[in-house]
C-alpha positions as CSV (number, residue, x, y, z in Angstrom):
1,X,103.5,-72.1,69.9
2,X,100.6,-69.8,69.3
3,X,97.2,-70.1,70.8
4,X,94.1,-69.3,68.8
5,X,94.0,-66.0,66.9
6,X,92.3,-63.3,68.8
7,X,91.5,-59.6,68.7
8,X,94.1,-57.3,70.3
9,X,91.2,-55.2,71.6
10,X,89.9,-58.1,73.7
11,X,89.6,-57.5,77.5
12,X,88.5,-60.2,79.9
13,X,85.3,-60.0,81.7
14,X,86.0,-58.5,85.2
15,X,85.5,-60.8,88.1
16,X,84.3,-59.6,91.5
17,X,87.3,-59.6,93.9
18,X,85.4,-61.6,96.5
19,X,84.7,-64.4,94.0
20,X,88.4,-64.5,92.9
21,X,89.5,-64.7,96.5
22,X,87.1,-67.5,97.2
23,X,88.4,-69.5,94.2
24,X,92.0,-69.2,95.5
25,X,90.9,-70.3,98.9
26,X,89.2,-73.3,97.5
27,X,92.2,-74.2,95.4
28,X,94.5,-73.9,98.4
29,X,92.4,-76.2,100.4
30,X,91.9,-78.9,97.8
31,X,93.6,-78.9,94.4
32,X,96.9,-77.3,95.5
33,X,99.4,-77.7,98.2
34,X,98.8,-74.0,99.2
35,X,102.3,-72.8,98.4
36,X,103.0,-69.2,97.9
37,X,106.2,-67.3,96.9
38,X,107.5,-63.8,97.0
39,X,109.5,-63.0,93.9
40,X,110.0,-60.7,91.0
41,X,112.7,-59.4,88.8
42,X,115.6,-57.7,90.5
43,X,117.3,-54.4,89.6
44,X,116.2,-50.9,88.8
45,X,113.1,-50.1,86.8
46,X,113.6,-49.4,83.1
47,X,112.7,-46.0,81.8
48,X,108.9,-45.6,81.8
49,X,108.4,-48.7,84.0
50,X,107.5,-48.9,87.7
51,X,108.8,-51.8,89.7
52,X,106.3,-53.1,92.2
53,X,107.0,-55.4,95.1
54,X,105.9,-58.9,94.3
55,X,102.7,-60.1,95.9
56,X,102.4,-63.6,97.3
57,X,101.3,-65.9,94.5
58,X,99.9,-69.4,94.4
59,X,102.3,-72.0,92.9
60,X,101.3,-75.2,91.1
61,X,101.9,-78.5,92.9
62,X,104.7,-80.6,91.4
63,X,103.3,-83.5,89.3
64,X,99.7,-82.3,89.2
65,X,97.8,-83.8,86.2
66,X,97.8,-81.2,83.4
67,X,96.0,-80.4,80.1
68,X,97.3,-77.9,77.5
69,X,94.1,-76.3,76.1
70,X,95.5,-73.1,74.4
71,X,93.8,-74.0,71.1
72,X,90.3,-73.8,72.7
73,X,89.1,-74.6,76.2
74,X,86.9,-77.7,76.8
75,X,85.7,-79.8,79.7
76,X,88.9,-81.0,81.5
77,X,89.4,-84.8,81.5
78,X,88.9,-86.7,84.7
79,X,91.7,-86.3,87.1
80,X,93.1,-83.1,85.5
81,X,94.0,-80.5,88.2
82,X,95.6,-77.8,86.1
83,X,95.1,-76.4,82.6
84,X,96.6,-73.7,80.4
85,X,94.2,-71.7,78.3
86,X,94.3,-68.8,76.0
87,X,93.8,-65.4,77.6
88,X,90.5,-65.1,75.8
89,X,89.1,-68.2,77.4
90,X,87.6,-68.4,80.8
91,X,89.5,-70.4,83.5
92,X,88.3,-73.9,84.4
93,X,86.3,-73.8,87.7
94,X,88.1,-75.4,90.6
95,X,91.4,-76.0,88.8
96,X,94.8,-74.3,88.7
97,X,94.6,-72.1,85.6
98,X,97.5,-70.8,83.6
99,X,96.8,-68.0,81.2
100,X,98.5,-68.2,77.8
101,X,99.8,-64.8,76.5
102,X,101.8,-64.5,73.3
103,X,104.1,-61.8,74.7
104,X,107.1,-61.8,72.3
105,X,105.4,-62.3,68.9
106,X,102.2,-61.3,67.2
107,X,99.2,-63.6,67.3
108,X,98.0,-64.9,63.9
109,X,95.4,-62.5,62.6
110,X,96.6,-59.5,64.7
111,X,99.3,-58.2,62.4
112,X,97.1,-55.5,60.8
113,X,96.3,-54.1,64.2
114,X,100.0,-53.9,65.2
115,X,100.9,-52.3,61.8
116,X,98.1,-49.7,62.3
117,X,98.7,-48.9,65.9
118,X,102.3,-49.8,66.8
119,X,104.4,-50.3,63.7
120,X,107.5,-49.3,65.5
121,X,107.2,-52.3,67.9
122,X,107.5,-54.9,65.1
123,X,111.0,-56.2,64.6
124,X,112.6,-55.5,61.2
125,X,115.8,-56.6,59.5
126,X,118.4,-54.3,58.0
127,X,116.3,-53.8,54.9
128,X,113.2,-52.8,56.9
129,X,111.5,-56.1,56.3
130,X,109.5,-57.7,59.0
131,X,111.2,-60.6,60.8
132,X,108.7,-63.5,60.9
133,X,108.6,-66.8,62.8
134,X,107.9,-68.9,59.7
135,X,106.7,-71.9,61.7
136,X,103.7,-70.0,63.0
137,X,103.5,-67.0,60.7
138,X,104.0,-64.6,63.6
139,X,106.0,-61.4,63.4
140,X,108.6,-60.9,66.2
141,X,108.1,-58.0,68.6
142,X,111.0,-55.6,69.1
143,X,112.4,-55.9,72.7
144,X,115.8,-54.4,71.7
145,X,115.5,-51.1,73.6
146,X,114.2,-50.0,77.0
147,X,111.8,-47.6,75.3
148,X,110.3,-50.3,73.1
149,X,110.1,-52.7,76.0
150,X,108.2,-50.0,78.0
151,X,105.7,-49.6,75.2
152,X,105.2,-53.4,74.8
153,X,104.8,-53.7,78.6
154,X,101.8,-51.3,78.4
155,X,100.1,-53.6,75.9
156,X,101.1,-57.0,77.3
157,X,100.7,-55.9,80.9
158,X,97.1,-55.0,80.1
159,X,96.6,-58.6,78.9
160,X,98.2,-59.9,82.1
161,X,95.8,-57.7,84.1
162,X,93.0,-59.3,82.2
163,X,94.2,-62.8,83.1
164,X,94.0,-61.9,86.8
165,X,90.6,-60.2,86.4
166,X,89.2,-63.4,84.8
167,X,90.4,-65.6,87.7
168,X,93.5,-67.3,86.5
169,X,96.2,-68.2,89.0
170,X,99.2,-67.9,86.7
171,X,100.4,-66.7,83.3
172,X,102.8,-68.1,80.7
173,X,104.3,-65.5,78.3
174,X,105.1,-67.4,75.1
175,X,108.0,-67.1,72.7
176,X,110.6,-66.0,75.3
177,X,113.1,-67.6,72.9
178,X,112.2,-65.2,70.0
179,X,115.9,-64.0,70.1
180,X,116.8,-67.3,68.5
181,X,114.7,-66.4,65.4
182,X,115.6,-62.7,65.3
183,X,118.4,-62.8,62.7
184,X,120.7,-61.3,65.4
185,X,118.5,-58.3,66.1
186,X,117.6,-59.5,69.6
187,X,119.6,-61.0,72.4
188,X,118.9,-63.0,75.5
189,X,119.4,-59.9,77.6
190,X,116.7,-58.0,75.7
191,X,114.1,-60.7,76.3
192,X,115.2,-61.3,79.8
193,X,114.7,-57.6,80.6
194,X,111.2,-57.7,79.1
195,X,110.4,-60.9,80.9
196,X,111.4,-59.3,84.2
197,X,109.0,-56.5,83.6
198,X,106.2,-58.9,82.9
199,X,107.1,-60.9,86.0
200,X,106.7,-57.8,88.1
201,X,103.4,-57.1,86.5
202,X,102.2,-60.6,87.1
203,X,103.2,-60.7,90.7
204,X,101.6,-57.3,91.4
205,X,98.4,-58.8,90.0
206,X,98.8,-61.8,92.3
207,X,99.7,-64.2,89.5
208,X,102.5,-66.7,89.4
209,X,104.5,-66.6,86.1
210,X,105.9,-69.5,84.2
211,X,109.1,-69.6,82.1
212,X,108.1,-70.8,78.6
213,X,110.9,-72.9,77.0
214,X,114.5,-71.9,76.4
215,X,117.0,-73.5,78.8
216,X,119.3,-70.6,77.8
217,X,117.6,-68.5,80.5
218,X,117.3,-71.1,83.3
219,X,120.3,-69.7,85.1
220,X,118.5,-66.3,85.2
221,X,115.1,-67.5,86.4
222,X,115.4,-66.0,89.9
223,X,116.6,-62.7,88.6
224,X,113.8,-62.5,86.1
225,X,111.2,-63.7,88.6
226,X,109.9,-66.9,87.1
227,X,108.1,-69.3,89.5
228,X,107.6,-72.5,87.5
229,X,108.1,-73.7,83.9
230,X,106.0,-74.6,80.9
231,X,108.0,-76.5,78.3
232,X,107.4,-78.0,74.9
233,X,109.2,-81.2,74.0
234,X,111.7,-81.2,76.8
235,X,111.8,-85.0,76.5
236,X,112.6,-84.8,72.8
237,X,115.5,-82.5,73.6
238,X,116.6,-84.2,76.8
239,X,115.9,-81.0,78.8
240,X,113.3,-82.1,81.3
241,X,115.8,-82.6,84.1
242,X,117.2,-79.1,83.7
243,X,113.7,-77.6,84.1
244,X,112.8,-80.0,87.0
245,X,116.0,-79.2,88.9
246,X,115.5,-75.5,88.5
247,X,111.9,-75.3,89.5
248,X,111.7,-78.1,92.1
249,X,109.7,-80.2,89.7
250,X,107.0,-77.5,89.2
251,X,107.0,-78.1,85.4
252,X,104.2,-78.5,83.0
253,X,105.7,-80.4,80.0
254,X,103.9,-80.8,76.7
255,X,105.0,-83.4,74.1
256,X,103.4,-83.5,70.7
257,X,102.2,-86.6,68.8
258,X,104.5,-87.6,66.0
259,X,107.3,-85.2,67.0
260,X,110.8,-86.6,67.4
261,X,112.0,-90.1,68.3
262,X,111.4,-90.3,72.0
263,X,108.1,-92.1,72.6
264,X,105.6,-90.8,75.2
265,X,105.7,-94.0,77.2
266,X,109.5,-93.7,77.4
267,X,109.2,-90.0,78.5
268,X,106.7,-91.0,81.2
269,X,109.0,-93.7,82.5
270,X,111.9,-91.3,82.7
271,X,110.2,-88.1,84.0
272,X,106.6,-89.0,84.8
273,X,107.2,-89.4,88.5
274,X,108.7,-85.8,88.8
275,X,106.9,-83.4,86.5
276,X,103.5,-83.0,84.8
277,X,103.7,-84.6,81.4
278,X,101.0,-84.4,78.7
279,X,100.8,-85.6,75.1
280,X,98.8,-83.4,72.8
281,X,98.2,-83.0,69.1
282,X,100.2,-80.3,67.5
283,X,97.1,-78.1,66.8
284,X,96.0,-78.5,70.4
285,X,92.4,-79.3,69.2
286,X,89.5,-79.4,71.7
287,X,88.1,-82.8,72.7
288,X,85.7,-84.2,70.2
289,X,87.4,-82.8,67.1
290,X,89.1,-85.2,64.7
291,X,92.8,-85.3,65.5
292,X,92.5,-84.5,69.2
293,X,95.1,-86.2,71.3
294,X,95.3,-86.2,75.0
295,X,97.4,-88.6,77.2
296,X,99.1,-88.2,80.6
297,X,101.4,-90.5,82.5
């Protein structure tokens, strides 16, 4: 799912290191269990990339109440202890903040910039036509070669740096499953390799990194360097257990109103005592707008 459209030139406001450190300390003492982990993708660096040793990162607490605010940030509801927000938004003070980054596809409204500056990083079919995720009108990014992944890492890595500078504690790179929509041009291996580079970048920035969807890569989560999961509709597809087992229940799971046959109450009764479940409207509208939906277990 895409967050709101934003300019590719955007850079987050820098935060004084002492302020960011103080926020992490406050989180560890109150909102969080204070867990840290050393991790990161294994293996040799790809050409043009420099592997860095993973820093300790702050993990979310299993089951913490969560809100998915990638459409636009708003005052978190009472009891919410973690939010995911678009990289252009500011983190919510005092909460565990996950930074949404569309890492494997273009954001709506940004295609012209990609075509002007990095046309060779857009995935094309055998006829040279752009391959598009029709559901969200997003062009897939080309992760098929080490050289292209290195170029993409310079761009997306800069966004991840911005998440850290703004004071987020974690990042979720979206559309890890783009290989499923690539008309055979991408493979799991291509996206896993790029995700590993992003995990190293996140860890070197002191950020935890979440696996966004696709159970196809759960068995490679440690190799890639993922620390927790953010899933959409795991209840609808009966996948919540797989994520929960892999990530010791550190799972932020979003269900959407009106999607599928499994009711949210049923989802809560099945998985609500293990993972963080939230029901949102498909457009993830901010509170106060018509159509906004927010429920937790």
